N, C-alpha and C positions, 0 to 999 in steps of 0.2 A: 743241144745235148749230144755228146759223143756217142756214136753207135755202139762202140765196144761196151759201154756201160749199160745200154739198153739190152744188148745181147746177153751180157753176163747176168743182169738182173732177171731177165726172162728165163735163162737156163736154170738159174738157182731156184726160181719159183716153180718151174716144172719138176725139178728134183724133189723139192719139198712136198708138193702136192702128190707126186707119184709115190713117195714114201708113205704118205697118209693113206692113199688108196690101197697100197699093198698091205699095210699094217692093220688098218681099221676101215674097210670099205663102207661100213654103215655110216660113219661120220660124214664124209664128203657127200654121200648120196642123200643123207638127210638134209644137209645144209643146201644142196643144190636143188633137189627135187622133192623134198619133204616126204620122202619114203625110203625104206631100206631095200636093198637088193634081195630078191627072192630066188631060190633055186639056182638057176644058171646066171642070175645077175651078179652073185658074189664072185664067181671065178672071172666073169667078164670085167667086173670092176677092178679086180686085182691085175688082170691083163692090161687094162688101161693104165694102172699104176706102174707096171713094169715098163710099158711103152713110154710113159712120161719120164720115168727115171732115165731110160736109154736116150730119149730125145735131149733131155737136159744135160746129161753127161757128154753126149756127142757134140753139143753146141757150146760147151764151155770154151771160150776163146783161148788159144794158145798164148803163152806169155811171150811178149816181145814182138809179136806179129799181129797184124790186123786179121780178123776172121775172114775166112774164104767166102766167096760168093754163095756157095751152096748152104753155108750155115745161115746166112741172112734169109735166103729163100726158104729154107726148111722151117725156120722159125716163123717167117711170114705166113706160109701156107698153113702151118699148124694153128697159129693164133687166129687167122682170118677164118679158117675152116671151123674151128671150135666156136668162135663167136657166132658164126652163121648157124651152126647146129643148135647151140643153146638158145639163140634168139628164136629159131623156128619152133623148138620145143616149148619155150615160154609163151609164144604167141598162139600156138595151136592146142595147148592142153591147159587144164586147170590145176595140174599137179606140179607145183614148183615151190622151192624153198626160198629163204630170204637172200641167199647168195647167188641165185640164178642170174638176175639182171646185173648185179655188180660184176659177176663173172663175164657176162656179155660185154659190158663196158670195158673191163680190164683187158680182155683179149682183143677187142677192137682197137683200143688205144695202143697196145703193144704192136699190133699189125700196122697201124697208121705210122708209128714211130720207126718201124723197120722199113717201110716202103720207099721213102725218098732216095736213100743211097743206092737202092737196087737199080734205079734208072739214071743215076748220075754218071757222067763219063769217067770219073775216077772213083768208082765205088770200091767195095772191099776187095773185089777180084783184081784190082790193079796191083796191089801188093803181092798177091799170089802169082800174078803173071810175071812180075819182076823177079821174084824168087825162082820161079820155074825157069826163066831165061838164064839166070845165073847158074843154076844147077845143071842145066842141059848143055851149056856151052862146052864144046870140045876143047881140051887143052892143046896148044900148038906145040 
């Protein structure tokens, strides 16, 4: 599977989930944790939504160029981190909804799909370095 499709799909997923957290924080909280956010939980849920929107928008691959290395790393860290947090929450508490473990699996899968090119000798950053060299060459 080409990495640009994984990155684009992951970015679009983060945008969609972020929009849901911003518009209706009770819905994703109920599906993930089987409870609604109370008092400070609602603004924090919306903050998470805005963060997810920003992450997704920032990670949408540019047209015609492979994504830069930091895009892959950013998405990897986000997905691996969220999978870890959700897994910890699911394992240590009894309060969780029907989408908690599917969320853990989805984010772990995305992280696993993003990881191999990050360590390959010609990963995403190879294209970025070629473009950088082309741009920074001094005309004679």
